[in-house]
N, C-alpha and C positions, 0 to 999 in steps of 0.2 A: 199719794202724798199731798197734803194741803199746801197751798201757796202761802208764803210768809215774806213780807217786805223786810229787807235787811237794812233798816235805817239806823238801828242802834241796839244796844244790848237789852234784851228782854230778860227780866228776872223777878223772882220773888224772894223774899227773905223768910225762910221757914226754919223755925227752931234755932235761930241765930246763925244759919248757913246760907250762903248764896246759892240760889237754885236757878240755873239758866234753862230756858226752853229753846233758845237758838245759840249757836256758836259759830264763830268765824275764825277760820284758820288760814294763815297767810304764810308765804315764803318769799324771801328777798335776799339776793346777793348784794351786799352794800359796798362792794368793790373797795377793798383796802381801807377799811374803817379803822385806821391806826392812829393812836395818840402819840407815838413816838416812832422814829425810823427803825428799821431792822436791817440786818445784814444784806438781805436780798431785796427789800422793799424800802426805798429810802425817802419816800414821800408820805407825809401824814395827810389825813383827811382835812381839806380846807374847810373854814367856817361856812362858806357858801355851799359846799357839797354836803356838809352835815345838815345844813338847814333844809336842803332839798330832800335829803333822806327822811327827815322828820316830817316834812310836808307830805311825802309819798306814804308814810306809814299812817299819818293822821287821816289821809283821804280814805285809806282802807278801813280804819277804826277796827282793827282785829282784836279778837279776844286772846289769841295765841299767835305768835309769829316766830318762824324759824329763820335764822340769819346766817349767812355764810360770808367768808372773808372778814369776819370780825377780828379785831386785834385782841389785846389782853383784856382781863376782866375790868381793868381800869377804863378801857375804852367802852366796854359794854355798860359799865355803870354810869359813864358820862352820858351815853345815848339814853339810857333808862331814865336818869334824872332830868334830862332836857325834855324828854317826852312827857314826864310827869308835870313839869312846868307848863307844857303845852296843853295839858288837860288829859293825857293818857297815862294811866297808872298801871304799871305791871308789877305787882308785889312779889311775883314768883319768877325765878330765872334759873337758867342752866348754862354753863359754859364748858365746852369739851375741847381738850387739846390733844393732837395727834403728833405724828412724826414731824410734820411741818411746824416749826416754832414761830412762824410769822403770822398766820391767819388761822382762824378757828371757827368752829360751828357753835351757835348759841341759840337759846330759846327764851323768849319773854312771854309771861302768861298772866292773865288776869285771874285765872283759876288756880287753885292749889296743885302743885306738882307733888304727888303723894309717893312717888318712888322714882329713883334714878338708876340706870344701868349703863353708865358711859362705856364706850368701846374706844380705848385709847392706844391699845398695843397690838392690833390686828396685823397679820402679815400673810404672805402667800409666796408660793414658788413659781417662778417663770423662767423657763429654759435653764433650770438647775440652780438659779439664784434666788435668794431670799430678799423679798422687798416688804416694806412697811406700807400700810395704807397711809396715804399723805395726811389727810385730816381725820380726826376722830368722828365717830358716829354718836350723835345724841340719841338717847333711848329713854324717854320719860313717861310716866303715867300721870295723866291729867284728869282731875275730877271737876267737871263743870256743874254737876248736880249730885245730890246725895245718892241717887240710884244710877249714876252713869259715870263710867270711867273709860277712857280711851288711851291708847299708846301712841305717842308720836315719836317716830324715828326720822332724824334729819341728817342728811348727808351732803358732802361736797366732793364728788369724784374727781379723779385726775383730769387736769385741763388738757386741751389739745396742743399745748406748748410742747414742742419736741425736747426730749432730754437724751443724753448720751447713753444712759444705762439700758434702755429698752424702748421698743415702739410704744408711743403714748397711747394708742388705741388698745393695745394689748394689756397694758398697766391698768387702763380704765375698765376693761372688761373683767380683769381679775378683781379689782376693788368691787365691781358690781356683784361678782359671785360672793364675796365676803358679806356684802350688804344683804343679798338675798338669803344667805345662810342665817343671818340674824333674824330676818323675817320668818323663815321656816321654823326656827327655834321657837318663836312665839306661837305659830300654828300648832307645833308639836305639844306645846304646854296647854294650849287652848285652841281647838279648831275654830271656835266662834270668837276669836280675838278681834277686837275693834281696833284696827291699825290705821294710822295716817302716815304714809311713807312719803317724804317730800324733800326737795333740795335742788341744788344745782347739780345736775348729773352730767353736764358738759357733753351731751350727745343727742342726736335726733332719734325719733321713735323707731326708725327701722334699723338702728345700729345693734350690734351684739350686746353692748352694755345694757341698753334699755330693755331689750327683750329678756335679758337675764334677770333684771330686777323685777320686771312685771310678772315673769313666770308663765305657767300654763296649768291648765287642769282645774281642779276643785279650788285651788288656792291662788289662782291667778288674780293679780291686783287690777283694780279698775282705774283707768286713766281719766281724771276729771276734765282734762283739756280746756283749761280756762281761755276764754277769748274776750276781746274788747267788747264792752257793752255799748256798741255803736248802732244797734238796730238790725244787723245782719242775722238772718234766720234761715236762708234758703239752703236746701240740701244740695249735695254735689250730684252733678248728672251721672257720675260714675259711682254706683253703689258700693265699690270696693274702697272708695276713699272717704275721708272725713269731710264734713262741711267746709266750705271755703271762707270760714270766719278768720279773723285776724288774731292769731295765737302767739305770734313771736314774743320772746322774752329777752333776747340778747342781741346786741349790735356788736359785730366784729370789725373794727375799723380797718384792719389790714386788707380785708377782702371787700369791704363795704356791703356786708351781708347781714341779714336778719334771720334768727333762727329760734326755734323753741327748744331750749335745753334745760328749762326749769320745770319741775313737775310736782303735782300733788296726786298721789296714788292711794287707793283705798283698799282695804280688805273687804271681801263680800259682806261681812257683818256690819261694818262701818258704813258701806255704801247704801245700806237700808235707810240710813238717816240723812243721806246726802240731799241737798237742795240745789240743783243745777242753776236755778234762777238767782242764787247767791254766789255764784262762781264766775270769776272773770279775771282778765288781766287789767292792771291799773294802766290808765293813759293820762296821768297827770302831766300837765304842760311842762316842757323843758325838763322832762324826767332825767335826761342824760347828764345833767349837772350833778346829780347825786350818785349815779351809778351807770355802768354799761349794761345793767340788767334792769328789766321791769318786774315789779312785784306781782304776785298772783295770789288769789283768794279762793277758798272754797267754803260754802255755807252749809250748815246742818241744822236740821230740826229734831229735837230729841225728846219732845213731850208727846 
């Protein structure tokens, strides 16, 4: 795969259509991006925090970005309009609501969203009880070029916050099974499906939830594992482990810990276009003003 520098959107206008030869797909939990208080989340996003969110997104300059913990469509439209004022225009968008009426999953895109298959009412059984998936799953087909379409599936799995109804890790693992079922349905329809499965999965790579989403065998998803672009490149002395690059995406203040719980996963067909050199964790200064998560990016070359 040839090297390409990801400094901006490379495109040609062919027959009146935007044709891109590189694309950048990002993911960002924007931490309670609310424009009005809700029953369980009483604080709206401050102007300072909104500005830092926009700064973080501008630094990535993505073509497509999946957002978690987004408020209402009004909050999404405010962010979209503010980004346009800052020079980032996302003409296409999607907003998906699930059982949680406070925060939602959303997608902003420079490229046409040509199909939407939102998952808003998924449920599962656990210990004989029926539970709803907390947040919906966005499932959209995006066309960055006349001859190239890919499917983006965005998720925000159950947090690690304890709840009285059931064990939080078991709830998250069950939501992960629902997500994996959606992925498998795409493979059933098209074994060569070009999928980008991303979001805040709220767990580490060794957990049951993440193993479930990644899967196994022929249709195992590829973990892009974005890392800080700080120059680290050494391999791990233990070949069983990943390189010791800086990959954390989330700061948990209660424990004073940093962990990687945000992911961009690819189907085998989509991985053929993946550019690791355009894949990284953002390290914008004072990132925590905007969110307790750092955004991540994956680059692709499609010409």
